[in-house]
DOTOR-916756 format. One record per residue (C-alpha): residue number from 1; x, y, z. Coordinates in steps of 0.1 Angstrom, whole numbers, padded with zeros to 4 digits. Each point is the difference from the previous one (the first is absolute). Layout:
! DOTOR-916756
{NUM {X Y Z}};
...
! end
This chain:
! DOTOR-916756
{1 {0287 0785 -0871}};
{2 {-0006 0022 -0029}};
{3 {-0027 0024 0003}};
{4 {-0029 -0010 -0031}};
{5 {-0028 0016 -0017}};
{6 {-0003 0030 0021}};
{7 {-0038 0010 0005}};
{8 {-0004 0037 0011}};
{9 {-0034 0014 0013}};
{10 {-0020 0021 -0023}};
{11 {0007 0038 0008}};
{12 {-0010 0013 -0036}};
{13 {-0028 0010 0016}};
{14 {0005 0018 0031}};
{15 {0031 0014 0002}};
{16 {0020 -0011 0032}};
{17 {0027 0014 0031}};
{18 {0023 -0030 0009}};
{19 {-0006 -0005 0041}};
{20 {0022 -0032 -0001}};
{21 {0023 -0018 -0025}};
{22 {0032 -0003 0020}};
{23 {-0006 -0021 0030}};
{24 {0033 -0019 0008}};
{25 {-0006 -0024 0029}};
{26 {-0024 -0016 0020}};
{27 {-0010 0027 0030}};
{28 {0009 0030 -0024}};
{29 {-0010 0034 0009}};
{30 {-0026 0003 -0026}};
{31 {-0018 -0032 0007}};
{32 {-0031 0017 0010}};
{33 {-0003 0014 -0041}};
{34 {-0013 -0037 -0006}};
{35 {-0010 -0013 0034}};
{36 {-0031 0025 0001}};
{37 {-0003 0021 -0029}};
{38 {-0026 0029 -0002}};
{39 {-0036 -0015 -0009}};
{40 {-0027 0022 -0014}};
{41 {-0024 0009 0025}};
{42 {-0032 0009 -0020}};
{43 {0000 -0030 -0024}};
{44 {-0028 -0003 -0025}};
{45 {-0017 -0036 -0001}};
{46 {0019 -0005 -0032}};
{47 {0034 -0007 -0020}};
{48 {0020 0034 0009}};
{49 {0034 0014 0001}};
{50 {0017 -0011 0033}};
{51 {0023 0020 0019}};
{52 {0031 -0015 -0011}};
{53 {0014 -0023 -0028}};
{54 {0021 -0027 0011}};
{55 {0023 -0014 -0025}};
{56 {0007 -0039 -0009}};
{57 {0028 -0017 -0014}};
{58 {0003 -0039 -0012}};
{59 {0021 -0026 0016}};
{60 {-0006 -0027 -0032}};
{61 {-0022 -0016 -0022}};
{62 {-0001 -0036 -0005}};
{63 {-0018 -0025 -0026}};
{64 {-0015 -0032 0003}};
{65 {-0031 -0021 -0010}};
{66 {-0010 0028 -0024}};
{67 {0000 0025 0028}};
{68 {0023 0030 0007}};
{69 {0002 0011 0034}};
{70 {0017 0031 0013}};
{71 {0007 0010 0036}};
{72 {0005 0038 0006}};
{73 {0006 0020 0027}};
{74 {-0007 0031 0022}};
{75 {0003 0020 0032}};
{76 {-0025 -0018 0025}};
{77 {-0031 0020 0001}};
{78 {-0037 -0003 0016}};
{79 {-0024 -0016 -0021}};
{80 {-0040 -0009 0007}};
{81 {-0009 -0036 -0001}};
{82 {-0038 -0008 -0010}};
{83 {-0022 -0025 0016}};
{84 {-0036 0004 -0014}};
{85 {-0010 0034 0001}};
{86 {0028 0010 0029}};
{87 {0033 0011 -0004}};
{88 {0028 -0003 0025}};
{89 {0033 0023 0002}};
{90 {0029 -0017 0001}};
{91 {0029 0020 0011}};
{92 {0041 -0003 -0003}};
{93 {0014 -0019 0029}};
{94 {0030 0008 0017}};
{95 {0021 -0029 -0018}};
{96 {-0016 0005 -0036}};
{97 {0030 -0006 -0023}};
{98 {-0019 0007 -0036}};
{99 {-0033 -0003 -0016}};
{100 {0003 -0027 -0024}};
{101 {-0022 -0003 -0029}};
{102 {-0009 -0030 -0023}};
{103 {-0018 0005 -0036}};
{104 {-0006 -0034 -0021}};
{105 {-0012 0001 -0036}};
{106 {-0002 -0027 -0031}};
{107 {0031 0008 -0018}};
{108 {-0016 -0003 -0034}};
{109 {-0029 0023 0003}};
{110 {0014 0019 0030}};
{111 {-0034 -0005 0014}};
{112 {0004 0008 0040}};
{113 {-0012 -0027 0018}};
{114 {-0019 0000 0037}};
{115 {0020 -0034 0013}};
{116 {0005 -0009 0034}};
{117 {0036 0004 0010}};
{118 {0019 -0012 0028}};
{119 {0034 0014 0008}};
{120 {0031 -0013 0020}};
{121 {0028 0022 0006}};
{122 {0036 -0019 0010}};
{123 {0037 0008 0006}};
{124 {0028 -0026 0003}};
{125 {-0012 -0005 0039}};
{126 {-0032 -0011 -0017}};
{127 {-0037 0012 0000}};
{128 {-0002 0036 0012}};
{129 {-0039 0004 -0004}};
{130 {-0029 -0014 -0021}};
{131 {-0033 0021 -0008}};
{132 {-0029 0001 -0025}};
{133 {0001 0036 -0014}};
{134 {-0031 0018 0000}};
{135 {-0019 0008 -0036}};
{136 {0003 0035 -0003}};
{137 {-0008 0033 -0018}};
{138 {0021 0030 -0003}};
{139 {0000 0030 -0025}};
{140 {0034 -0005 -0012}};
{141 {0003 -0037 0000}};
{142 {-0032 -0010 -0011}};
{143 {-0010 -0036 0013}};
{144 {0027 -0018 0017}};
{145 {0004 -0022 0031}};
{146 {0023 0017 0031}};
{147 {0006 0002 0038}};
{148 {0025 0015 0022}};
{149 {0033 -0024 0010}};
{150 {0022 0000 0026}};
{151 {0035 -0014 -0005}};
{152 {0025 -0005 0023}};
{153 {0028 0020 -0016}};
{154 {0020 0009 -0034}};
{155 {0004 -0032 -0017}};
{156 {-0006 -0019 -0032}};
{157 {-0034 -0015 -0002}};
{158 {-0019 -0027 -0023}};
{159 {-0034 0009 -0001}};
{160 {-0022 -0035 -0010}};
{161 {-0034 0011 -0015}};
{162 {-0027 -0031 -0003}};
{163 {-0028 0015 -0024}};
{164 {-0035 -0016 -0007}};
{165 {-0022 -0019 -0008}};
{166 {-0021 0027 -0014}};
{167 {-0038 -0002 0018}};
{168 {-0014 0022 -0030}};
{169 {-0021 -0014 -0027}};
{170 {0019 -0002 -0032}};
{171 {-0012 0002 -0036}};
{172 {0015 0000 -0035}};
{173 {0035 -0007 -0001}};
{174 {0003 0006 0035}};
{175 {-0022 -0032 0004}};
{176 {0023 -0025 0020}};
{177 {0027 0020 0006}};
{178 {0013 0013 0038}};
{179 {-0013 -0031 0012}};
{180 {0034 -0013 0021}};
{181 {0024 0018 0023}};
{182 {0028 0014 -0013}};
{183 {0035 0009 0020}};
{184 {0021 0028 -0011}};
{185 {0032 0012 0021}};
{186 {0017 0035 0000}};
{187 {0028 0009 0018}};
{188 {0008 0032 0014}};
{189 {0023 0024 0014}};
{190 {-0012 0021 0032}};
{191 {0023 0024 0008}};
{192 {-0014 0033 0018}};
{193 {0020 0028 -0019}};
{194 {-0004 -0015 -0032}};
{195 {-0036 -0010 0008}};
{196 {-0013 0032 0012}};
{197 {0022 0023 -0023}};
{198 {-0018 -0017 -0029}};
{199 {-0036 0014 0005}};
{200 {-0014 0033 0014}};
{201 {-0033 0010 0016}};
{202 {-0012 0033 -0020}};
{203 {-0029 0022 0013}};
{204 {-0025 0004 -0022}};
{205 {-0004 0041 -0006}};
{206 {-0033 0018 -0002}};
{207 {-0021 -0033 -0009}};
{208 {0001 -0019 0033}};
{209 {-0035 -0009 0010}};
{210 {-0017 0006 -0035}};
{211 {-0021 -0026 -0022}};
{212 {0027 -0015 -0022}};
{213 {0029 -0023 -0003}};
{214 {0039 0003 -0006}};
{215 {0014 -0019 -0028}};
{216 {0009 -0036 -0002}};
{217 {0038 -0010 0009}};
{218 {0001 -0026 -0022}};
{219 {0024 0000 -0027}};
{220 {0011 -0034 -0004}};
{221 {-0029 -0020 0012}};
{222 {-0039 -0005 -0002}};
{223 {-0020 0022 0025}};
{224 {-0034 -0020 -0004}};
{225 {-0021 0021 -0023}};
{226 {-0033 -0005 -0013}};
{227 {-0005 -0001 -0037}};
{228 {-0010 0036 -0011}};
{229 {-0042 -0002 0003}};
{230 {-0001 0009 -0038}};
{231 {0023 -0032 -0011}};
{232 {-0018 -0023 0019}};
{233 {-0012 -0031 -0022}};
{234 {-0039 0002 -0007}};
{235 {-0030 0025 0000}};
{236 {0007 0029 0027}};
{237 {-0026 0003 0021}};
{238 {0011 0031 0020}};
{239 {0021 0011 0030}};
{240 {-0011 0010 0038}};
{241 {0019 0009 0028}};
{242 {-0006 -0011 0039}};
{243 {0023 0005 0025}};
{244 {0026 0021 -0021}};
{245 {0000 -0026 -0022}};
{246 {-0003 -0006 -0033}};
{247 {-0024 -0035 -0017}};
{248 {0005 -0003 -0035}};
{249 {-0029 -0025 -0011}};
{250 {0000 -0020 -0034}};
{251 {-0022 -0027 -0016}};
{252 {0011 -0028 -0020}};
{253 {-0026 -0014 -0022}};
{254 {0021 -0027 -0017}};
{255 {0026 -0013 0023}};
{256 {-0001 -0036 0007}};
{257 {0032 -0004 0024}};
{258 {-0025 0016 0026}};
{259 {-0028 -0022 -0007}};
{260 {-0035 0000 -0014}};
{261 {-0020 0032 -0002}};
{262 {0014 0037 -0002}};
{263 {0031 0004 0026}};
{264 {-0003 0035 0018}};
{265 {0034 0013 0014}};
{266 {0005 0025 0024}};
{267 {0036 0013 0002}};
{268 {0008 0021 0032}};
{269 {0029 0022 0001}};
{270 {0019 0030 0021}};
{271 {-0009 0034 -0018}};
{272 {0029 0018 -0014}};
{273 {0027 -0031 -0006}};
{274 {-0028 -0026 -0008}};
{275 {0015 -0025 0025}};
{276 {-0021 -0030 0007}};
{277 {-0018 -0009 0030}};
{278 {0000 -0038 0006}};
{279 {-0015 -0015 0034}};
{280 {-0030 0018 -0001}};
{281 {-0038 -0017 0001}};
{282 {-0023 0010 -0026}};
{283 {-0038 -0010 -0007}};
{284 {-0025 0011 -0028}};
{285 {-0039 0001 -0006}};
{286 {-0012 0005 -0035}};
{287 {-0036 0012 -0002}};
{288 {-0022 -0001 -0033}};
{289 {-0039 0015 -0001}};
{290 {0005 -0003 0042}};
{291 {0006 -0036 -0002}};
{292 {0037 -0012 0014}};
{293 {0018 -0020 -0027}};
{294 {0030 -0005 0018}};
{295 {0010 0000 0035}};
{296 {0034 -0011 0013}};
{297 {0037 0006 0008}};
{298 {0026 0008 -0025}};
{299 {0030 -0019 -0006}};
{300 {0035 0011 0005}};
{301 {0019 -0007 -0033}};
{302 {0035 0002 -0017}};
{303 {-0001 0002 -0036}};
{304 {0026 0007 -0027}};
{305 {-0023 0025 -0018}};
{306 {-0024 0016 0027}};
{307 {0026 -0002 0028}};
{308 {-0011 0000 0035}};
{309 {-0036 0001 0003}};
{310 {-0030 -0012 0016}};
{311 {-0029 -0018 -0025}};
{312 {-0029 -0018 -0001}};
{313 {-0018 -0022 -0027}};
{314 {-0033 0013 -0008}};
{315 {-0025 -0018 -0024}};
{316 {-0023 0020 -0021}};
{317 {0013 0036 0012}};
{318 {-0015 0027 -0022}};
{319 {0004 0039 -0008}};
{320 {-0018 0017 0025}};
{321 {0006 -0022 0027}};
{322 {0012 0017 0031}};
{323 {0025 -0011 0023}};
{324 {0009 0007 0036}};
{325 {0035 -0006 0012}};
{326 {0004 -0007 0036}};
{327 {0035 0000 0018}};
{328 {-0007 -0024 0029}};
{329 {0039 0004 0012}};
{330 {0028 0029 -0012}};
{331 {0031 -0012 -0010}};
{332 {0015 -0020 0030}};
{333 {0034 0015 -0006}};
{334 {0026 0021 0020}};
{335 {0004 0036 -0011}};
{336 {0030 0024 0002}};
{337 {-0004 0035 0006}};
{338 {-0026 0016 -0030}};
{339 {-0023 -0030 0000}};
{340 {-0010 -0005 0035}};
{341 {-0032 0017 0001}};
{342 {-0010 -0010 -0035}};
{343 {-0024 -0030 -0010}};
{344 {-0017 -0003 0030}};
{345 {-0036 0015 -0003}};
{346 {-0008 -0013 -0030}};
{347 {-0034 0003 -0009}};
{348 {-0020 -0020 -0024}};
{349 {-0001 0012 -0037}};
{350 {-0023 -0001 -0029}};
{351 {0006 -0006 -0041}};
{352 {-0026 -0007 -0027}};
{353 {0012 -0028 -0019}};
! end
């Protein structure tokens, strides 16, 4: 199968040294380079430069029902799953062949969608494995879904992806969209010499462990960015930080698609690259002269203009009101190196409307 739409990890910020990029067979001598790559020992509770960067490549894309589904791969690698406030390190298994990644977006608007995804891999002998990839954050990949996968050997495989329905509230032109299950199929050739020679692992020289992020690797596909804060519609209230996430807040006084009253929208995003932070639980309290005028959850929402955000309608919101934003649960997404220490300890934030 021809290689398509090469994705290269962002090295421009950090300079790199090749560790592994010529791995020729299962059980090759440099296997340890990706089974247990170095991990920064003194990591901040924030987004940071990892010790190594693992490149990715694409197996293919499929478009159906207004959605585009992309299947990518990299070396098998560790990641951390998140449940509530707890994280669990997932190490590379002895039989793991690839780290498969899936991204889904609205074909027309290029909006990345936090969808339910089921993945089944088969060959001529039948089904090989099935799984539900984890929603994930990666410094170079943005928001996507992924997991380590074990394949029985070199062969041609078919990935069948069942995507949806979208559980997040949709507004504007997105209302009523993405409510069905969409099936996409992508064929790929797993050949160890081609697969592992196409991608590399690079050391991050000089900056490993420092706060910051590598460049996004997404050359031919969206990464799930939130709009720049100054491009959000409405009147900008401000931007606050918590747990190294940025929370941009805007108010829309005339937005009937959201309902009655003023719509208050909070758009959380990663620092540096503005990657969306779905699967959080947020709530807010608004007070005026010591009296509470709003105290409720903020609903996770997908809107063509605001993008992915959390919001609520508040009647009679007035300038000078004080807003307190609480993070009731951090993003329930798995993390690659560079993100696994961020977005956990997230104290409440205050702003004046």
